[in-house]
N, CA and C atoms as a LAMMPS dump frame, in Angstrom:
ITEM: TIMESTEP
0
ITEM: NUMBER OF ATOMS
537
ITEM: BOX BOUNDS ff ff ff
-5.0000000000000000e+02 5.0000000000000000e+02
-5.0000000000000000e+02 5.0000000000000000e+02
-5.0000000000000000e+02 5.0000000000000000e+02
ITEM: ATOMS id mol type element x y z
1 1 1 N -107.703 157.492 -179.54
2 1 2 C -106.69 156.502 -179.931
3 1 3 C -106.84 156.307 -181.58
4 2 1 N -107.979 156.77 -182.19
5 2 2 C -108.145 156.66 -183.548
6 2 3 C -107.191 157.649 -184.267
7 3 1 N -106.707 158.782 -183.549
8 3 2 C -105.778 159.63 -184.357
9 3 3 C -104.383 159.045 -184.427
10 4 1 N -104.022 157.988 -183.651
11 4 2 C -102.685 157.377 -183.763
12 4 3 C -102.684 156.213 -184.994
13 5 1 N -103.796 156.031 -185.55
14 5 2 C -103.875 155.055 -186.517
15 5 3 C -103.646 155.789 -187.913
16 6 1 N -102.495 155.611 -188.534
17 6 2 C -102.264 156.219 -189.776
18 6 3 C -101.489 155.296 -190.658
19 7 1 N -102.308 154.638 -191.49
20 7 2 C -101.589 153.667 -192.507
21 7 3 C -100.973 152.548 -191.691
22 8 1 N -100.188 151.792 -192.487
23 8 2 C -99.584 150.52 -192.077
24 8 3 C -98.767 150.717 -190.84
25 9 1 N -97.848 151.645 -190.768
26 9 2 C -96.941 151.87 -189.663
27 9 3 C -97.623 152.282 -188.354
28 10 1 N -98.78 152.952 -188.527
29 10 2 C -99.551 153.204 -187.315
30 10 3 C -100.426 152.269 -186.797
31 11 1 N -100.813 151.328 -187.815
32 11 2 C -101.707 150.216 -187.49
33 11 3 C -101.071 149.184 -186.51
34 12 1 N -99.68 148.949 -186.705
35 12 2 C -99.114 147.984 -185.892
36 12 3 C -99.124 148.317 -184.321
37 13 1 N -98.617 149.589 -184.053
38 13 2 C -98.862 149.898 -182.583
39 13 3 C -100.311 149.951 -182.211
40 14 1 N -101.136 150.449 -183.032
41 14 2 C -102.524 150.476 -182.718
42 14 3 C -103.129 149.188 -182.33
43 15 1 N -102.87 148.151 -183.139
44 15 2 C -103.341 146.756 -182.92
45 15 3 C -102.755 146.246 -181.68
46 16 1 N -101.479 146.601 -181.368
47 16 2 C -100.956 146.086 -180.168
48 16 3 C -101.613 146.696 -178.91
49 17 1 N -101.881 147.894 -178.932
50 17 2 C -102.507 148.636 -177.824
51 17 3 C -103.957 148.277 -177.806
52 18 1 N -104.724 148.046 -178.801
53 18 2 C -106.144 147.926 -178.834
54 18 3 C -106.55 146.566 -178.475
55 19 1 N -105.822 145.483 -178.673
56 19 2 C -106.216 144.147 -178.456
57 19 3 C -105.999 143.835 -177.017
58 20 1 N -106.862 142.827 -176.468
59 20 2 C -106.603 142.32 -175.065
60 20 3 C -105.987 141.008 -175.196
61 21 1 N -105.915 140.417 -176.45
62 21 2 C -105.319 139.029 -176.627
63 21 3 C -103.783 139.097 -176.454
64 22 1 N -103.245 138.3 -175.444
65 22 2 C -101.86 138.181 -175.409
66 22 3 C -101.226 137.584 -176.692
67 23 1 N -101.993 136.575 -177.3
68 23 2 C -101.494 135.919 -178.532
69 23 3 C -101.246 136.866 -179.58
70 24 1 N -102.358 137.92 -179.774
71 24 2 C -102.252 138.914 -180.774
72 24 3 C -101.133 140.004 -180.488
73 25 1 N -100.966 140.3 -179.218
74 25 2 C -99.946 141.167 -178.878
75 25 3 C -98.551 140.663 -179.216
76 26 1 N -98.383 139.413 -178.807
77 26 2 C -97.063 138.822 -179.16
78 26 3 C -96.886 138.701 -180.56
79 27 1 N -97.88 138.315 -181.419
80 27 2 C -97.768 138.316 -182.863
81 27 3 C -97.613 139.738 -183.407
82 28 1 N -98.235 140.726 -182.944
83 28 2 C -97.968 142.104 -183.506
84 28 3 C -96.602 142.507 -183.329
85 29 1 N -95.934 142.128 -182.294
86 29 2 C -94.566 142.567 -181.993
87 29 3 C -93.673 141.683 -182.877
88 30 1 N -93.82 140.418 -182.739
89 30 2 C -92.909 139.5 -183.643
90 30 3 C -93.222 139.598 -185.123
91 31 1 N -94.471 139.551 -185.411
92 31 2 C -94.878 139.642 -186.875
93 31 3 C -94.435 140.942 -187.571
94 32 1 N -94.387 142.058 -186.84
95 32 2 C -94 143.388 -187.571
96 32 3 C -92.492 143.214 -187.72
97 33 1 N -91.689 142.749 -186.666
98 33 2 C -90.266 142.548 -186.796
99 33 3 C -89.926 141.656 -187.992
100 34 1 N -90.631 140.539 -188.047
101 34 2 C -90.414 139.589 -189.126
102 34 3 C -90.71 140.243 -190.432
103 35 1 N -91.835 140.994 -190.65
104 35 2 C -92.101 141.674 -191.878
105 35 3 C -91.063 142.634 -192.205
106 36 1 N -90.715 143.445 -191.255
107 36 2 C -89.491 144.326 -191.522
108 36 3 C -88.309 143.688 -191.961
109 37 1 N -87.887 142.452 -191.321
110 37 2 C -86.693 141.711 -191.761
111 37 3 C -86.784 141.179 -193.125
112 38 1 N -88.008 140.431 -193.409
113 38 2 C -88.137 140.049 -194.709
114 38 3 C -88.134 141.086 -195.865
115 39 1 N -88.769 142.277 -195.611
116 39 2 C -88.704 143.368 -196.451
117 39 3 C -87.268 143.897 -196.707
118 40 1 N -86.474 143.895 -195.679
119 40 2 C -85.19 144.331 -195.801
120 40 3 C -84.278 143.375 -196.611
121 41 1 N -84.48 142.018 -196.293
122 41 2 C -83.683 140.994 -196.975
123 41 3 C -83.951 140.998 -198.402
124 42 1 N -85.244 141.101 -198.79
125 42 2 C -85.726 141.197 -200.166
126 42 3 C -85.267 142.323 -200.962
127 43 1 N -85.22 143.512 -200.232
128 43 2 C -84.808 144.711 -200.842
129 43 3 C -83.185 144.662 -201.118
130 44 1 N -82.539 144.213 -200.103
131 44 2 C -81.048 144.107 -200.309
132 44 3 C -80.71 143.064 -201.274
133 45 1 N -81.416 141.997 -201.349
134 45 2 C -81.14 140.878 -202.296
135 45 3 C -81.481 141.45 -203.773
136 46 1 N -82.505 142.251 -203.891
137 46 2 C -82.876 142.759 -205.188
138 46 3 C -81.743 143.739 -205.629
139 47 1 N -81.273 144.596 -204.708
140 47 2 C -80.228 145.527 -205.127
141 47 3 C -78.969 144.823 -205.468
142 48 1 N -78.588 143.767 -204.754
143 48 2 C -77.459 142.994 -205.256
144 48 3 C -77.748 142.32 -206.458
145 49 1 N -78.763 141.771 -206.734
146 49 2 C -79.086 141.067 -208.025
147 49 3 C -79.116 142.046 -209.231
148 50 1 N -79.702 143.239 -208.924
149 50 2 C -79.699 144.281 -210.077
150 50 3 C -78.271 144.613 -210.384
151 51 1 N -77.42 144.806 -209.336
152 51 2 C -76.021 145.148 -209.553
153 51 3 C -75.15 144.062 -210.282
154 52 1 N -75.459 142.759 -210.079
155 52 2 C -74.859 141.748 -210.789
156 52 3 C -75.353 141.639 -212.268
157 53 1 N -76.603 141.922 -212.609
158 53 2 C -77.217 141.762 -213.797
159 53 3 C -77.475 143.108 -214.495
160 54 1 N -76.673 144.098 -214.071
161 54 2 C -76.94 145.499 -214.737
162 54 3 C -76.55 145.52 -216.133
163 55 1 N -75.533 144.828 -216.556
164 55 2 C -75.057 144.903 -218.018
165 55 3 C -76.033 143.95 -218.923
166 56 1 N -76.916 143.214 -218.301
167 56 2 C -77.826 142.259 -219.07
168 56 3 C -78.875 143.143 -219.693
169 57 1 N -79.353 142.56 -220.965
170 57 2 C -80.365 143.224 -221.619
171 57 3 C -81.69 142.846 -220.954
172 58 1 N -82.803 143.542 -221.259
173 58 2 C -84.141 143.302 -220.746
174 58 3 C -84.616 141.962 -220.909
175 59 1 N -85.876 141.721 -220.906
176 59 2 C -86.555 140.555 -221.145
177 59 3 C -86.54 139.664 -219.932
178 60 1 N -85.862 138.489 -220.001
179 60 2 C -85.976 137.547 -218.786
180 60 3 C -85.465 138.188 -217.441
181 61 1 N -84.419 138.961 -217.503
182 61 2 C -83.936 139.526 -216.335
183 61 3 C -84.937 140.546 -215.67
184 62 1 N -85.495 141.281 -216.545
185 62 2 C -86.52 142.257 -215.924
186 62 3 C -87.687 141.46 -215.347
187 63 1 N -88.084 140.466 -216.056
188 63 2 C -89.303 139.735 -215.624
189 63 3 C -88.915 139.015 -214.227
190 64 1 N -87.715 138.444 -214.099
191 64 2 C -87.397 137.697 -212.916
192 64 3 C -87.17 138.769 -211.737
193 65 1 N -86.627 139.939 -212.001
194 65 2 C -86.74 140.949 -210.947
195 65 3 C -88 141.376 -210.477
196 66 1 N -88.95 141.485 -211.357
197 66 2 C -90.375 141.795 -210.959
198 66 3 C -90.999 140.641 -210.129
199 67 1 N -90.713 139.458 -210.609
200 67 2 C -91.152 138.203 -209.869
201 67 3 C -90.635 138.217 -208.485
202 68 1 N -89.362 138.577 -208.266
203 68 2 C -88.668 138.606 -206.912
204 68 3 C -89.465 139.602 -206.063
205 69 1 N -89.827 140.768 -206.59
206 69 2 C -90.574 141.703 -205.852
207 69 3 C -91.891 141.103 -205.444
208 70 1 N -92.569 140.558 -206.377
209 70 2 C -93.943 140.001 -206.093
210 70 3 C -93.746 138.898 -205.067
211 71 1 N -92.791 138.016 -205.011
212 71 2 C -92.54 136.984 -204.061
213 71 3 C -92.295 137.66 -202.653
214 72 1 N -91.651 138.738 -202.642
215 72 2 C -91.222 139.523 -201.442
216 72 3 C -92.66 139.966 -200.796
217 73 1 N -93.501 140.509 -201.643
218 73 2 C -94.783 141.029 -201.196
219 73 3 C -95.663 139.82 -200.685
220 74 1 N -95.453 138.684 -201.445
221 74 2 C -96.219 137.596 -200.957
222 74 3 C -95.914 137.091 -199.674
223 75 1 N -94.709 137.367 -199.104
224 75 2 C -94.323 137.057 -197.777
225 75 3 C -94.794 137.994 -196.75
226 76 1 N -94.492 139.36 -197.149
227 76 2 C -94.848 140.467 -196.265
228 76 3 C -96.253 140.629 -195.992
229 77 1 N -96.976 140.611 -197.114
230 77 2 C -98.428 140.744 -197.079
231 77 3 C -99.198 139.872 -195.937
232 78 1 N -99.033 138.536 -196.104
233 78 2 C -99.704 137.711 -195.071
234 78 3 C -99.057 137.895 -193.63
235 79 1 N -97.804 138.268 -193.517
236 79 2 C -97.295 138.533 -192.168
237 79 3 C -97.952 139.709 -191.516
238 80 1 N -98.316 140.817 -192.344
239 80 2 C -98.944 142.031 -191.732
240 80 3 C -100.394 141.87 -191.7
241 81 1 N -101.071 140.986 -192.495
242 81 2 C -102.502 140.898 -192.654
243 81 3 C -103.232 140.716 -191.311
244 82 1 N -102.834 139.742 -190.431
245 82 2 C -103.565 139.638 -189.168
246 82 3 C -103.393 140.933 -188.273
247 83 1 N -102.261 141.649 -188.269
248 83 2 C -102.138 142.842 -187.522
249 83 3 C -103.075 143.92 -188.126
250 84 1 N -103.121 144.072 -189.499
251 84 2 C -103.91 145.01 -190.041
252 84 3 C -105.42 144.792 -189.957
253 85 1 N -105.796 143.46 -189.993
254 85 2 C -107.179 143.03 -189.756
255 85 3 C -107.647 143.393 -188.34
256 86 1 N -106.833 143.139 -187.358
257 86 2 C -107.139 143.361 -185.977
258 86 3 C -107.214 144.97 -185.74
259 87 1 N -106.346 145.709 -186.236
260 87 2 C -106.31 147.068 -186.098
261 87 3 C -107.611 147.68 -186.765
262 88 1 N -107.992 147.249 -187.922
263 88 2 C -109.13 147.846 -188.641
264 88 3 C -110.358 147.476 -187.881
265 89 1 N -110.388 146.183 -187.313
266 89 2 C -111.569 145.694 -186.571
267 89 3 C -111.787 146.596 -185.44
268 90 1 N -110.71 146.893 -184.639
269 90 2 C -110.884 147.729 -183.398
270 90 3 C -111.11 149.156 -183.709
271 91 1 N -110.574 149.693 -184.772
272 91 2 C -110.818 151.056 -185.128
273 91 3 C -112.263 151.252 -185.596
274 92 1 N -112.865 150.347 -186.43
275 92 2 C -114.239 150.564 -186.801
276 92 3 C -115.195 149.952 -185.937
277 93 1 N -114.788 149.158 -184.891
278 93 2 C -115.726 148.449 -183.942
279 93 3 C -116.643 147.452 -184.672
280 94 1 N -116.059 146.723 -185.54
281 94 2 C -116.737 145.795 -186.37
282 94 3 C -117.056 144.584 -185.502
283 95 1 N -118.359 144.007 -185.603
284 95 2 C -118.747 142.827 -184.792
285 95 3 C -117.982 141.63 -185.408
286 96 1 N -117.333 140.931 -184.436
287 96 2 C -116.613 139.856 -184.839
288 96 3 C -116.743 138.724 -183.762
289 97 1 N -116.286 137.48 -184.045
290 97 2 C -116.34 136.411 -182.852
291 97 3 C -115.582 136.846 -181.748
292 98 1 N -115.872 136.458 -180.548
293 98 2 C -115.208 136.796 -179.307
294 98 3 C -113.754 136.51 -179.385
295 99 1 N -113.388 135.27 -180.034
296 99 2 C -112.024 134.913 -180.138
297 99 3 C -111.283 135.406 -181.361
298 100 1 N -111.747 136.394 -182.073
299 100 2 C -111.177 136.897 -183.296
300 100 3 C -109.679 137.291 -183.187
301 101 1 N -109.364 138.091 -182.276
302 101 2 C -107.993 138.56 -181.988
303 101 3 C -107.103 137.365 -181.73
304 102 1 N -107.508 136.549 -180.94
305 102 2 C -106.605 135.37 -180.47
306 102 3 C -106.305 134.519 -181.696
307 103 1 N -107.394 134.129 -182.559
308 103 2 C -107.246 133.354 -183.769
309 103 3 C -106.277 134.038 -184.832
310 104 1 N -106.493 135.288 -184.972
311 104 2 C -105.714 136.055 -185.897
312 104 3 C -104.122 135.96 -185.544
313 105 1 N -103.908 136.133 -184.188
314 105 2 C -102.565 135.878 -183.721
315 105 3 C -102.012 134.663 -184.023
316 106 1 N -102.858 133.549 -183.67
317 106 2 C -102.532 132.182 -183.955
318 106 3 C -102.24 131.885 -185.392
319 107 1 N -103.056 132.354 -186.335
320 107 2 C -102.693 132.046 -187.723
321 107 3 C -101.615 132.959 -188.242
322 108 1 N -101.244 133.95 -187.61
323 108 2 C -100.047 134.789 -187.881
324 108 3 C -98.904 133.983 -187.566
325 109 1 N -98.747 133.417 -186.338
326 109 2 C -97.774 132.481 -186.04
327 109 3 C -97.524 131.299 -186.825
328 110 1 N -98.686 130.814 -187.28
329 110 2 C -98.741 129.627 -188.291
330 110 3 C -98.131 129.987 -189.552
331 111 1 N -98.35 131.328 -190.074
332 111 2 C -97.671 131.758 -191.226
333 111 3 C -96.154 131.865 -191.051
334 112 1 N -95.733 132.33 -189.964
335 112 2 C -94.288 132.407 -189.733
336 112 3 C -93.693 131.094 -189.732
337 113 1 N -94.269 130.043 -189.157
338 113 2 C -93.764 128.711 -189.141
339 113 3 C -93.843 128.206 -190.642
340 114 1 N -94.774 128.531 -191.363
341 114 2 C -94.859 127.923 -192.744
342 114 3 C -93.718 128.633 -193.573
343 115 1 N -93.355 129.835 -193.368
344 115 2 C -92.194 130.411 -194.061
345 115 3 C -90.857 129.547 -193.71
346 116 1 N -90.73 129.192 -192.414
347 116 2 C -89.508 128.471 -192.107
348 116 3 C -89.637 127.107 -192.789
349 117 1 N -90.741 126.46 -192.742
350 117 2 C -90.872 125.113 -193.325
351 117 3 C -90.682 125.28 -194.933
352 118 1 N -91.175 126.357 -195.608
353 118 2 C -90.819 126.537 -196.947
354 118 3 C -89.432 126.679 -197.158
355 119 1 N -88.704 127.391 -196.325
356 119 2 C -87.272 127.69 -196.557
357 119 3 C -86.52 126.302 -196.434
358 120 1 N -86.884 125.546 -195.386
359 120 2 C -86.166 124.25 -195.231
360 120 3 C -86.413 123.411 -196.449
361 121 1 N -87.565 123.192 -197.037
362 121 2 C -87.875 122.397 -198.07
363 121 3 C -87.239 122.903 -199.305
364 122 1 N -87.109 124.227 -199.562
365 122 2 C -86.501 124.769 -200.804
366 122 3 C -85.093 125.045 -200.673
367 123 1 N -84.461 124.705 -199.665
368 123 2 C -82.983 124.954 -199.483
369 123 3 C -82.158 124.26 -200.515
370 124 1 N -81.224 124.889 -201.167
371 124 2 C -80.451 124.31 -202.05
372 124 3 C -79.575 123.156 -201.386
373 125 1 N -79.197 122.174 -202.295
374 125 2 C -78.342 120.986 -201.68
375 125 3 C -77.11 121.406 -200.982
376 126 1 N -76.409 122.457 -201.354
377 126 2 C -75.249 122.928 -200.767
378 126 3 C -75.389 123.499 -199.278
379 127 1 N -76.636 123.932 -199.079
380 127 2 C -76.914 124.62 -197.729
381 127 3 C -77.728 123.63 -196.843
382 128 1 N -77.959 122.513 -197.211
383 128 2 C -78.59 121.58 -196.307
384 128 3 C -77.618 120.866 -195.288
385 129 1 N -77.818 121.127 -194.074
386 129 2 C -77.06 120.505 -193.132
387 129 3 C -77.55 119.093 -192.842
388 130 1 N -76.707 118.145 -192.662
389 130 2 C -77.055 116.75 -192.24
390 130 3 C -77.82 116.854 -190.82
391 131 1 N -78.854 116.051 -190.704
392 131 2 C -79.63 116.129 -189.47
393 131 3 C -79.987 114.801 -189.096
394 132 1 N -80.063 114.556 -187.704
395 132 2 C -80.597 113.279 -187.143
396 132 3 C -82.116 113.312 -187.084
397 133 1 N -82.719 114.572 -187.356
398 133 2 C -84.196 114.677 -187.243
399 133 3 C -84.991 114.026 -188.37
400 134 1 N -85.88 113.178 -188.033
401 134 2 C -86.668 112.529 -189.102
402 134 3 C -87.484 113.602 -189.859
403 135 1 N -87.999 114.524 -189.163
404 135 2 C -88.875 115.573 -189.774
405 135 3 C -88.079 116.417 -190.771
406 136 1 N -86.86 116.832 -190.376
407 136 2 C -86.018 117.656 -191.171
408 136 3 C -85.601 116.814 -192.499
409 137 1 N -85.246 115.606 -192.245
410 137 2 C -84.814 114.726 -193.5
411 137 3 C -86.098 114.433 -194.348
412 138 1 N -87.178 114.394 -193.754
413 138 2 C -88.448 114.254 -194.671
414 138 3 C -88.732 115.547 -195.568
415 139 1 N -88.488 116.699 -194.869
416 139 2 C -88.626 117.996 -195.57
417 139 3 C -87.617 118.082 -196.668
418 140 1 N -86.423 117.638 -196.391
419 140 2 C -85.325 117.782 -197.378
420 140 3 C -85.694 116.825 -198.454
421 141 1 N -86.391 115.741 -198.321
422 141 2 C -86.664 114.686 -199.317
423 141 3 C -87.711 115.19 -200.323
424 142 1 N -88.459 116.262 -199.931
425 142 2 C -89.615 116.789 -200.745
426 142 3 C -88.833 117.606 -201.971
427 143 1 N -89.558 117.618 -203.011
428 143 2 C -89.049 118.421 -204.223
429 143 3 C -88.958 119.967 -203.827
430 144 1 N -87.947 120.629 -204.299
431 144 2 C -87.777 122.005 -203.884
432 144 3 C -88.937 122.913 -204.129
433 145 1 N -89.685 122.705 -205.277
434 145 2 C -90.85 123.395 -205.605
435 145 3 C -91.916 123.268 -204.545
436 146 1 N -91.975 122.202 -203.88
437 146 2 C -93.02 122.052 -202.86
438 146 3 C -92.734 122.989 -201.583
439 147 1 N -91.71 123.782 -201.607
440 147 2 C -91.61 124.841 -200.529
441 147 3 C -92.524 125.919 -200.609
442 148 1 N -93.286 126.047 -201.832
443 148 2 C -94.276 126.988 -201.927
444 148 3 C -95.598 126.686 -201.165
445 149 1 N -95.823 125.379 -200.973
446 149 2 C -97.083 124.811 -200.376
447 149 3 C -97.364 125.345 -199.027
448 150 1 N -96.433 125.16 -198.054
449 150 2 C -96.652 125.665 -196.764
450 150 3 C -97.03 127.151 -196.6
451 151 1 N -96.22 128.123 -197.169
452 151 2 C -96.575 129.511 -197.031
453 151 3 C -98.018 129.867 -197.818
454 152 1 N -98.229 129.145 -198.871
455 152 2 C -99.427 129.461 -199.717
456 152 3 C -100.645 129.085 -198.809
457 153 1 N -100.551 127.763 -198.183
458 153 2 C -101.676 127.196 -197.432
459 153 3 C -101.85 128.034 -196.238
460 154 1 N -100.779 128.453 -195.538
461 154 2 C -100.941 129.251 -194.35
462 154 3 C -101.477 130.696 -194.588
463 155 1 N -100.987 131.194 -195.729
464 155 2 C -101.562 132.557 -196.114
465 155 3 C -103.04 132.528 -196.374
466 156 1 N -103.507 131.428 -197.005
467 156 2 C -105.027 131.135 -197.343
468 156 3 C -105.698 131.046 -195.924
469 157 1 N -104.981 130.336 -195.049
470 157 2 C -105.618 130.249 -193.656
471 157 3 C -105.81 131.483 -192.936
472 158 1 N -104.88 132.4 -193.112
473 158 2 C -105.067 133.745 -192.495
474 158 3 C -106.274 134.394 -192.983
475 159 1 N -106.551 134.382 -194.344
476 159 2 C -107.662 135.119 -194.983
477 159 3 C -108.869 134.282 -194.666
478 160 1 N -108.879 132.932 -194.645
479 160 2 C -110.122 132.186 -194.288
480 160 3 C -110.487 132.36 -192.826
481 161 1 N -109.489 132.511 -191.951
482 161 2 C -109.822 132.755 -190.535
483 161 3 C -110.488 134.129 -190.376
484 162 1 N -109.98 135.094 -191.053
485 162 2 C -110.667 136.438 -191.08
486 162 3 C -111.957 136.416 -191.511
487 163 1 N -112.307 135.805 -192.556
488 163 2 C -113.702 135.822 -193.244
489 163 3 C -114.576 134.914 -192.427
490 164 1 N -114.059 133.882 -191.745
491 164 2 C -114.849 133.024 -190.909
492 164 3 C -115.369 133.636 -189.623
493 165 1 N -114.46 134.512 -189.065
494 165 2 C -114.708 134.964 -187.78
495 165 3 C -115.248 136.462 -187.658
496 166 1 N -115.354 137.091 -188.876
497 166 2 C -115.92 138.355 -188.785
498 166 3 C -117.309 138.346 -188.664
499 167 1 N -118.061 139.396 -188.377
500 167 2 C -119.458 139.459 -188.135
501 167 3 C -120.336 139.066 -189.249
502 168 1 N -121.568 138.99 -188.938
503 168 2 C -122.586 138.688 -190
504 168 3 C -123.169 137.345 -189.784
505 169 1 N -122.399 136.401 -189.155
506 169 2 C -122.98 134.922 -189.141
507 169 3 C -123.874 134.738 -187.923
508 170 1 N -123.732 135.551 -186.86
509 170 2 C -124.42 135.46 -185.631
510 170 3 C -123.934 134.34 -184.829
511 171 1 N -122.946 133.586 -185.263
512 171 2 C -122.41 132.411 -184.439
513 171 3 C -121.237 132.796 -183.643
514 172 1 N -121.525 133.095 -182.359
515 172 2 C -120.494 133.558 -181.438
516 172 3 C -119.978 134.875 -181.713
517 173 1 N -120.643 135.774 -182.349
518 173 2 C -120.176 137.051 -182.743
519 173 3 C -120.5 138.069 -181.599
520 174 1 N -119.474 138.821 -181.225
521 174 2 C -119.659 139.812 -180.219
522 174 3 C -119.984 141.15 -180.883
523 175 1 N -121.211 141.729 -180.5
524 175 2 C -121.73 142.769 -181.228
525 175 3 C -120.938 144.084 -180.818
526 176 1 N -120.28 144.112 -179.695
527 176 2 C -119.724 145.382 -179.199
528 176 3 C -118.131 145.396 -179.678
529 177 1 N -117.62 144.23 -180.243
530 177 2 C -116.164 144.407 -180.584
531 177 3 C -115.254 144.357 -179.495
532 178 1 N -115.538 143.93 -178.212
533 178 2 C -114.668 144.019 -177.145
534 178 3 C -114.181 142.621 -176.819
535 179 1 N -112.946 142.34 -177.464
536 179 2 C -112.306 141.12 -177.288
537 179 3 C -110.861 141.355 -176.715
């Protein structure tokens, strides 16, 4: 099975096959699709934006295009991180907590939810639909810049979960890596 693990694209099916956690399997499938969709949307938006600003001089436009790519990577990276962490852990046989795979899947889903919350918070006024939901209206009431908070917090939770549950602490750590 180690032969099938070749980079990011091989790690996704490898993690799906190697884990016994249904949560992680569900996240590996959905998270990979979401990462592909986000990467496609960011790429197409960048191409359209470059076409619209092709006649503009450098400076601010070049910087904002670069920032757009960084923001896209900021969404795709944490989407793929739980999958890559689980694939790496199984490939290397690293000692981790017995619930490592399940928690990595759970924080992956948390990051997906945070992306949605961030989009709702930062939606422009013209795209906000009137809602009877108290929660949606409360999210609309927040400043648009607050839309960065949920994805950043959930992205940090992905990495904090990985570092908390990996081996070395002796606290609930499975030495054989069989979760």
